N, C-alpha and C positions, 0 to 999 in steps of 0.2 A: 593363776589359781592361788599362788602364794600371797599375792596382794589382797585378794578377796578374803582369804582366811585371816590375814592380819587385820583388815578393816572390821571383819565380823568380831574378832576377839576384842578390839578396842571399843566396839559398840556394846559389848556384853554388860558393862556396868550401867550404861544408860537404860538398856532393856530391863535389867533387874530393878532399877530405881522405879521405872514406870509400872512394872508388874507389881512391885510392893505397894506403890501408891494406889493402884487399882484394887488390889486385894484388901487394903485397909479401908478403902471407901465402901466396897461391897459388904464388908463384915461390920461396918458401923464404927470401927475404931476411930476414924477421922470424922470430925463434925462437918457435915455438908454446908453448914452455915459459915464455915471458915475456909475449908479446903474442898473445892468441888471435885466431882468425879473426873479423872483425867481424860476419859473419853469425850466428855463435853468440852473440855479445854482444847484438846487436840482437834476435835471436829471444828470448833470455832476458828482455831488457828489456821487450818488448812483450807477451810472454806473461804476465809478472808483473803488468803494469799492467792489461791488459784482462781477464785471467782472475781478477783479485782475489786473486792469490797473496801470498806473504809480503811482497814488496817494497812493494806498495801500502799494506799495513798499517803498515810501518815509516815510510813517507812521511807518512801521516796522523798518526802519533804525533810525528814531528819537527815537523810544522806546528803541532800542538797546543801543544807545549812552546815553540816560537818565538813563537807567537801570544800565549800567556799572558804571557810575559816582555816581549814588545814592547808589548802593551796597557798593562801596568803602567808601563813606561818612558814611554809616551806621556802618560799622566796625570801621572806624577811629574815628567817633564821639562818639560812645559808649565807646571805649577804652580811648579817651581823657577825657571824662566826669568822668569815674572811676578814672583815674589818678589824675585829679584835686581835686576830693573829698578826695582822700587819702593823698594829700599834707598837710603840716602844713598850718594853716590859714594865717600866715604872708607871706609865699611863694606864696600862691594863690593870695593874695591881690596885690603882686608885678606883677605877670604874667597876671592876668585877663585884665588889661587895654590894654595890647598889643594885646591879643586875640580879645577883643572887637573892637579894631581899625581895625584888619584884617577883622572882620565881616562887618564893615561899609564901607570898600573899595568897590568902584563900580566894580563889576565883569567884565562888558564889557570894562571898562578902563584897567583892568588887562589882558584881553584876548591877546593883542599884546605881552605882556611879556611872557605869556605861549607859544605863537607861536614862540617867539624868542628861547626859550629853547627846546621846544618839536616839533617844525615844524608845518606845516599847515595840517598835517594828523589828524588821530583820537585821538592821544594822547592829544593834546591841547584842543580839544572839551570835551573829557571825564574829563580832569583835571578841566576845568571851572565849570562843573556840580558838581564835587566833592567839589570844593571850596565853591560854594554857599550853598550846602546842609549840609556840615559837621558841620558848626557852629550851625545850628538849632538843630541838633542831640546832639552835645556835650553840649550845654548850657542847653537844656531841661533835659538831663541826669543828669548833675550836680545839677540843681535845684531840681529834684526829689529826689536825694540822700541826699541833704542838708536839705530837708524839711520833712524827715521821723520823725514821732512822737517819741520823746525820751522815752515816756512811753513804747512803744513797745520794744525798745531796752533794757530798764531796765527789763521788764518782761521776755524777752528771756534769759538775763544773769542770772536772778534770778532762772530760771529753769535749769541752768547749761550749756547753749549753749556757745560754744567757739567763738573766734573772727571770724573765717571763716564761722562758721555756722550762726552767727548773720548776717553777710554780705549777704550770699546767701539766707537765709530763712526769713530775716526781711527787710534789705535795698533794695535788688533787687525787690522783689514782691511789696513793698510799692511804689517804684519809677517807676514801669512799666507804670502807666498811663501818667506820665510826659514824660517818654522816648518815648512812642507812639505818644504823641503830637509832639515831635521833628521829629519823623519819618513821620508823616502826613505833617508837614510844609516842611520838606526836600524833600519829594516825589513831592509835588505840585510845589515847586520852581524849582526843577530839570527839570520838563517838560516845564515850562514857559521859562527857560533860554536855554534849548536845541534848541527851536525854534528860539530864539533871536540870538544865536550864529550861527546857520545855515544860517541865513539871512546875517551875516557878512562875513563868510568864509566857503563855502561848495559847493560841486558840486552835492549834493543829500540830501534828508531829507525834512521834512515838511516845515521848514523855507525857505529852498532853493526853494521849489515848489512855495510858496507864493511870494517870491521875484522875481523869474523868471517870474511868471505870470504878476507881476507888470511891469517889463521891456518890456515884449512882449505885454503889454496892453490887456492881455487875461482876461477880467473881470469875466466870469463864473468860470474860474480856481482860480482866486484871491479870490473871495467871497466863493467859495467852500472850499478852504484851510483855510480861516478864520473861517468858520462855523465848520469844522471838528475839528479845534484846540479847539474851545469852547466846542464842544460835548465831546471830549476826556478829557478835563479838568474837566468837570462835572462828567464823568464816574469815573475818578481817585478819585475825592472827595467822590463820593457815595460809591465806593468800600472800601475806607479807613474808612469811617463812619460806614459801615456795619461790617467790621472787628473789629473796636473799640467797637461797641455795643455788639458783640459776646464775645470779650475778657474780657470786663469790665462791664458786666451786673450786677455784684455784687455791683458796685458802686451805681447804681440806687436803688437796693434793700436796701442797707445800708442807703441811704438817706431817 
């Protein structure tokens, strides 16, 4: 009962927002030529999802592209983070500015370069998702490994643990919270950028659906696409927060 009350309270602002939107539409405060009646938008949204119409197919394709790029960045980022941590400090100091420069490059500005090498198909889209997410995973992995408590390492070695054993039983578990932070940021940014890329160059996907609705001036589809993008972003964030709480509940108990 308490959980239901909490959920209802958290939903209050959303309900008030849509109520105000509906009231403004009915009274003519909002121009129907710019912002349609929310009932039309919500009807279009839920009919598409539950009836298996076009929008649900575009959502599935966007998740496929984002998932492929993110999984590749997960493997590559963790591996890169481990390699950087194993490097001598001086070598790492030389290479890190270059990697940080790569991270700061505007991914959308790089997209034409990826298209030049990989074509206009799926490869360039997956590659841009990999590019934006891999740095988050790699740098958080490196940060977690570098910030392991030295006393834990000394204690493990004092108990006779070898180098490999110290790495897998001390470094990796201690760094996992930071690594998962990189995973969270990587997953969220992957979904954001797959929609952006689909707006630039695609014939299907959630970003294409929104962009196509804009060109056709189909306002219910346009706003439905924007709303479902926001909803999916919130769901991804909530799922990752749930997984984090399950995996690292010991952190709260320790604190």
